[in-house]
C-alpha positions as a Python dict, from the first residue, in 0.01 Angstrom:
ca = {
    (1, 'M'): (0, 0, 0),
    (2, 'E'): (-285, -160, 190),
    (3, 'R'): (-548, 89, 311),
    (4, 'N'): (-498, -22, 674),
    (5, 'A'): (-116, -16, 653),
    (6, 'K'): (81, 187, 905),
    (7, 'I'): (249, 465, 705),
    (8, 'Y'): (519, 690, 853),
    (9, 'V'): (577, 1029, 690),
    (10, 'A'): (910, 1172, 809),
    (11, 'G'): (875, 1547, 781),
    (12, 'Y'): (502, 1525, 860),
    (13, 'Y'): (461, 1899, 924),
    (14, 'G'): (688, 2030, 647),
    (15, 'M'): (572, 2145, 306),
    (16, 'V'): (634, 1813, 131),
    (17, 'G'): (542, 1589, 424),
    (18, 'S'): (214, 1765, 494),
    (19, 'A'): (122, 1744, 124),
    (20, 'I'): (188, 1368, 127),
    (21, 'V'): (-26, 1334, 439),
    (22, 'R'): (-311, 1525, 269),
    (23, 'R'): (-287, 1301, -35),
    (24, 'L'): (-283, 980, 169),
    (25, 'Q'): (-582, 1087, 376),
    (26, 'K'): (-774, 1188, 65),
    (27, 'M'): (-713, 840, -80),
    (28, 'G'): (-848, 672, 232),
    (29, 'Y'): (-532, 581, 423),
    (30, 'K'): (-627, 615, 789),
    (31, 'N'): (-316, 501, 975),
    (32, 'V'): (-67, 778, 893),
    (33, 'L'): (206, 851, 1149),
    (34, 'G'): (414, 1162, 1200),
    (35, 'H'): (576, 1387, 1457),
    (36, 'S'): (713, 1739, 1470),
    (37, 'S'): (1088, 1788, 1508),
    (38, 'K'): (1030, 1884, 1873),
    (39, 'E'): (848, 1556, 1937),
    (40, 'L'): (1099, 1338, 1751),
    (41, 'D'): (1451, 1456, 1669),
    (42, 'L'): (1539, 1263, 1354),
    (43, 'Q'): (1908, 1342, 1404),
    (44, 'N'): (1902, 1148, 1731),
    (45, 'Q'): (1975, 783, 1658),
    (46, 'D'): (1832, 654, 1986),
    (47, 'A'): (1511, 854, 1946),
    (48, 'V'): (1454, 730, 1590),
    (49, 'E'): (1529, 371, 1687),
    (50, 'G'): (1283, 397, 1978),
    (51, 'F'): (1012, 529, 1746),
    (52, 'F'): (1058, 246, 1496),
    (53, 'R'): (1073, -15, 1772),
    (54, 'K'): (743, 111, 1916),
    (55, 'E'): (545, 190, 1601),
    (56, 'R'): (677, -67, 1346),
    (57, 'P'): (564, 123, 1034),
    (58, 'D'): (491, -76, 718),
    (59, 'Y'): (582, 204, 476),
    (60, 'V'): (802, 514, 506),
    (61, 'F'): (808, 838, 308),
    (62, 'L'): (1138, 1010, 388),
    (63, 'A'): (1044, 1374, 326),
    (64, 'A'): (1229, 1524, 622),
    (65, 'A'): (1527, 1744, 538),
    (66, 'K'): (1700, 2071, 608),
    (67, 'V'): (1632, 2282, 299),
    (68, 'G'): (1684, 2640, 184),
    (69, 'G'): (1773, 2870, -102),
    (70, 'I'): (2107, 2999, -231),
    (71, 'Y'): (2174, 3224, 71),
    (72, 'A'): (2102, 2951, 328),
    (73, 'N'): (2307, 2688, 143),
    (74, 'S'): (2601, 2924, 105),
    (75, 'T'): (2590, 3042, 468),
    (76, 'Y'): (2530, 2713, 651),
    (77, 'P'): (2707, 2440, 445),
    (78, 'A'): (2803, 2230, 748),
    (79, 'D'): (2444, 2228, 875),
    (80, 'F'): (2312, 2121, 537),
    (81, 'I'): (2545, 1824, 496),
    (82, 'Y'): (2550, 1711, 861),
    (83, 'N'): (2180, 1744, 944),
    (84, 'N'): (2063, 1573, 626),
    (85, 'L'): (2311, 1286, 655),
    (86, 'Q'): (2208, 1226, 1016),
    (87, 'I'): (1838, 1214, 929),
    (88, 'Q'): (1892, 982, 634),
    (89, 'N'): (2129, 747, 813),
    (90, 'N'): (1892, 699, 1106),
    (91, 'I'): (1576, 641, 903),
    (92, 'F'): (1735, 417, 641),
    (93, 'H'): (1896, 189, 896),
    (94, 'C'): (1591, 166, 1121),
    (95, 'S'): (1373, 92, 818),
    (96, 'Y'): (1602, -202, 744),
    (97, 'I'): (1625, -322, 1106),
    (98, 'Y'): (1248, -310, 1160),
    (99, 'R'): (1163, -458, 820),
    (100, 'V'): (974, -173, 657),
    (101, 'K'): (802, -310, 347),
    (102, 'K'): (894, -12, 132),
    (103, 'L'): (1069, 322, 175),
    (104, 'L'): (1057, 620, -60),
    (105, 'F'): (1349, 862, -28),
    (106, 'L'): (1306, 1216, -160),
    (107, 'G'): (1617, 1388, -288),
    (108, 'S'): (1649, 1700, -502),
    (109, 'S'): (1725, 1797, -860),
    (110, 'C'): (2035, 1979, -732),
    (111, 'I'): (2212, 1640, -720),
    (112, 'Y'): (2290, 1673, -1090),
    (113, 'P'): (2605, 1842, -1225),
    (114, 'R'): (2594, 2218, -1267),
    (115, 'L'): (2639, 2190, -1644),
    (116, 'A'): (2453, 1862, -1700),
    (117, 'P'): (2289, 1812, -2041),
    (118, 'Q'): (1931, 1943, -2049),
    (119, 'P'): (1685, 1801, -1969),
    (120, 'M'): (1868, 1608, -1698),
    (121, 'K'): (1833, 1231, -1705),
    (122, 'E'): (1875, 1010, -1401),
    (123, 'E'): (2195, 866, -1548),
    (124, 'H'): (2359, 1213, -1547),
    (125, 'L'): (2424, 1175, -1174),
    (126, 'L'): (2795, 1204, -1081),
    (127, 'T'): (2907, 1291, -1434),
    (128, 'G'): (3042, 1638, -1350),
    (129, 'P'): (3101, 1906, -1082),
    (130, 'L'): (2807, 2021, -869),
    (131, 'E'): (2668, 2374, -841),
    (132, 'P'): (2892, 2540, -573),
    (133, 'T'): (2604, 2728, -406),
    (134, 'N'): (2433, 2405, -292),
    (135, 'E'): (2695, 2131, -324),
    (136, 'F'): (2689, 2026, 42),
    (137, 'Y'): (2313, 1971, 42),
    (138, 'A'): (2349, 1791, -291),
    (139, 'I'): (2619, 1561, -156),
    (140, 'A'): (2394, 1460, 133),
    (141, 'K'): (2113, 1380, -110),
    (142, 'I'): (2347, 1184, -337),
    (143, 'A'): (2446, 982, -31),
    (144, 'G'): (2077, 905, 21),
    (145, 'I'): (2046, 773, -334),
    (146, 'K'): (2351, 555, -286),
    (147, 'M'): (2219, 430, 49),
    (148, 'T'): (1900, 324, -129),
    (149, 'E'): (2107, 124, -377),
    (150, 'A'): (2343, -16, -111),
    (151, 'Y'): (2070, -140, 125),
    (152, 'N'): (1878, -295, -164),
    (153, 'K'): (2193, -469, -284),
    (154, 'Q'): (2317, -597, 51),
    (155, 'Y'): (1998, -648, 249),
    (156, 'H'): (1741, -696, -32),
    (157, 'T'): (1528, -411, 99),
    (158, 'N'): (1260, -242, -111),
    (159, 'F'): (1385, 116, -99),
    (160, 'I'): (1328, 361, -386),
    (161, 'S'): (1455, 713, -449),
    (162, 'C'): (1287, 1005, -625),
    (163, 'M'): (1434, 1338, -731),
    (164, 'P'): (1180, 1623, -733),
    (165, 'T'): (1236, 1954, -906),
    (166, 'N'): (1192, 2295, -738),
    (167, 'L'): (876, 2287, -525),
    (168, 'Y'): (629, 2544, -396),
    (169, 'G'): (284, 2556, -240),
    (170, 'S'): (97, 2531, 88),
    (171, 'N'): (302, 2535, 410),
    (172, 'D'): (615, 2664, 237),
    (173, 'N'): (900, 2841, 420),
    (174, 'Y'): (879, 3220, 376),
    (175, 'D'): (1183, 3318, 582),
    (176, 'A'): (1321, 3644, 441),
    (177, 'M'): (1676, 3511, 394),
    (178, 'N'): (1652, 3131, 384),
    (179, 'S'): (1356, 3055, 158),
    (180, 'H'): (1350, 2924, -199),
    (181, 'V'): (1280, 3147, -497),
    (182, 'I'): (897, 3126, -522),
    (183, 'P'): (816, 3186, -151),
    (184, 'A'): (1083, 3458, -147),
    (185, 'L'): (919, 3630, -443),
    (186, 'I'): (569, 3594, -297),
    (187, 'R'): (678, 3760, 25),
    (188, 'R'): (877, 4031, -152),
    (189, 'F'): (598, 4124, -395),
    (190, 'D'): (331, 4110, -125),
    (191, 'E'): (530, 4338, 107),
    (192, 'A'): (601, 4576, -181),
    (193, 'K'): (231, 4582, -269),
    (194, 'R'): (129, 4657, 90),
    (195, 'S'): (391, 4929, 137),
    (196, 'R'): (339, 5067, -216),
    (197, 'K'): (704, 5035, -313),
    (198, 'R'): (789, 5150, -662),
    (199, 'E'): (1005, 4848, -744),
    (200, 'V'): (1110, 4502, -629),
    (201, 'V'): (1478, 4403, -646),
    (202, 'I'): (1553, 4040, -738),
    (203, 'W'): (1886, 3858, -715),
    (204, 'G'): (2073, 3774, -1035),
    (205, 'T'): (2027, 3859, -1399),
    (206, 'G'): (1688, 3694, -1440),
    (207, 'K'): (1826, 3476, -1720),
    (208, 'A'): (1862, 3151, -1525),
    (209, 'K'): (1597, 2892, -1609),
    (210, 'R'): (1410, 2681, -1357),
    (211, 'E'): (1143, 2414, -1348),
    (212, 'F'): (874, 2424, -1079),
    (213, 'L'): (620, 2174, -946),
    (214, 'Y'): (324, 2242, -718),
    (215, 'V'): (374, 2045, -397),
    (216, 'D'): (36, 1867, -412),
    (217, 'D'): (135, 1731, -752),
    (218, 'L'): (457, 1600, -599),
    (219, 'A'): (260, 1430, -322),
    (220, 'D'): (35, 1266, -580),
    (221, 'A'): (343, 1143, -767),
    (222, 'C'): (503, 1004, -450),
    (223, 'V'): (198, 798, -355),
    (224, 'F'): (164, 685, -718),
    (225, 'I'): (529, 573, -730),
    (226, 'M'): (504, 399, -394),
    (227, 'N'): (212, 197, -526),
    (228, 'E'): (326, 141, -884),
    (229, 'Y'): (706, 121, -894),
    (230, 'M'): (960, -134, -775),
    (231, 'G'): (1324, -107, -877),
    (232, 'N'): (1668, 28, -794),
    (233, 'E'): (1662, 315, -1042),
    (234, 'T'): (1606, 675, -933),
    (235, 'I'): (1293, 844, -1069),
    (236, 'N'): (1280, 1216, -1154),
    (237, 'I'): (963, 1405, -1059),
    (238, 'G'): (895, 1733, -1234),
    (239, 'S'): (664, 1932, -1456),
    (240, 'G'): (872, 1904, -1772),
    (241, 'M'): (842, 2283, -1823),
    (242, 'E'): (1093, 2560, -1749),
    (243, 'V'): (1079, 2940, -1722),
    (244, 'T'): (1341, 3209, -1674),
    (245, 'I'): (1355, 3382, -1337),
    (246, 'R'): (1249, 3699, -1519),
    (247, 'E'): (938, 3522, -1654),
    (248, 'L'): (869, 3379, -1310),
    (249, 'A'): (894, 3726, -1154),
    (250, 'E'): (646, 3867, -1408),
    (251, 'A'): (404, 3579, -1340),
    (252, 'M'): (441, 3633, -965),
    (253, 'K'): (382, 4005, -1001),
    (254, 'K'): (55, 3925, -1178),
    (255, 'A'): (-52, 3661, -923),
    (256, 'V'): (8, 3900, -631),
    (257, 'G'): (-140, 4202, -806),
    (258, 'Y'): (166, 4421, -764),
    (259, 'K'): (173, 4729, -993),
    (260, 'G'): (535, 4847, -952),
    (261, 'G'): (852, 4767, -1142),
    (262, 'I'): (1105, 4481, -1128),
    (263, 'V'): (1481, 4538, -1103),
    (264, 'F'): (1745, 4262, -1124),
    (265, 'D'): (2072, 4277, -930),
    (266, 'P'): (2344, 4111, -1144),
    (267, 'S'): (2597, 4139, -859),
    (268, 'K'): (2412, 3854, -687),
    (269, 'P'): (2449, 3489, -804),
    (270, 'D'): (2215, 3323, -1054),
    (271, 'G'): (2299, 2970, -944),
    (272, 'T'): (2284, 2690, -1201),
    (273, 'P'): (2211, 2830, -1552),
    (274, 'R'): (1943, 2566, -1627),
    (275, 'K'): (1786, 2287, -1426),
    (276, 'L'): (1520, 2094, -1616),
    (277, 'L'): (1446, 1731, -1534),
    (278, 'D'): (1383, 1460, -1788),
    (279, 'I'): (1062, 1298, -1659),
    (280, 'S'): (1019, 1037, -1933),
    (281, 'K'): (1053, 747, -1685),
    (282, 'L'): (767, 880, -1474),
    (283, 'R'): (554, 949, -1780),
    (284, 'K'): (604, 591, -1898),
    (285, 'L'): (475, 474, -1560),
    (286, 'G'): (158, 674, -1630),
    (287, 'W'): (185, 989, -1416),
    (288, 'R'): (161, 1354, -1521),
    (289, 'P'): (127, 1679, -1320),
    (290, 'K'): (-211, 1850, -1301),
    (291, 'T'): (-133, 2207, -1185),
    (292, 'S'): (-6, 2475, -1426),
    (293, 'L'): (247, 2729, -1300),
    (294, 'G'): (-3, 3016, -1327),
    (295, 'S'): (-268, 2826, -1129),
    (296, 'G'): (-11, 2707, -876),
    (297, 'L'): (122, 3057, -810),
    (298, 'K'): (-231, 3182, -741),
    (299, 'L'): (-292, 2893, -501),
    (300, 'A'): (41, 2954, -328),
    (301, 'Y'): (-36, 3325, -284),
    (302, 'Q'): (-379, 3240, -145),
    (303, 'D'): (-215, 3012, 112),
    (304, 'Y'): (34, 3284, 200),
    (305, 'S'): (-248, 3536, 244),
    (306, 'K'): (-433, 3293, 473),
    (307, 'G'): (-123, 3238, 686),
    (308, 'N'): (-52, 2877, 579),
    (309, 'I'): (322, 2944, 598),
    (310, 'R'): (640, 2896, 798),
    (311, 'L'): (875, 3184, 877),
}
């Protein structure tokens, strides 16, 4: 990407979008565009078309999405599939109509089958049933991958798709019921620490394994891929490391400085048993993450303590 190029970051104020903006600005890109959802409703086709017609961005990072944890996905399945499809459809088509040079679409590792071989390779997509607790969000993201392929095939666009693992970091969503596992644990341990609770209760058995990536590392990977990769194959973005939820809870307890106990509630769902991405494609391109889980959790808790959050 040229340093003076006009770059549109959809989801500018979200966790991922704001991290991409920080990375672009740090690298010297001055012409970065973005709006809040109140300023530009990405589900509104006319509004999105008007934005593209006026601004004519050269590059697009599609980081806007409706996201949430197990509770949110299970409670609002229609919202997750409808809202995400609307956003994707509008931005993909306008990027084609207004001749965007390159678009990067961000999906999610939940696109892979619930019992996919581990670590999950890009070619495992659509080889088995999805995890029921987030299948509607996953279907929307799979549609985005296929739109990338379809537009490239029919219209010879330069669209690429990336699948990040579980993310955390600055500007995360800490809603008590709708957040992902790390922000949920940060809030729960911090509140328990402040109120001097004797124990923290965590959903599931603690045996499920997850991979996590600090959001600034994801942003670095996205800009790297935008500059270094051209092709119709999806690229996984992850850390290559996994921990059990029990291990994560112990690490979070240490990062927050909570002194009480941890209790697991096996009556609540674990979700997918394992979810580790194969990141060999990205490693061959020359990119690796920089932030360890321990360091990332400390940084995330510092951001939470400073109020760099969404509720």
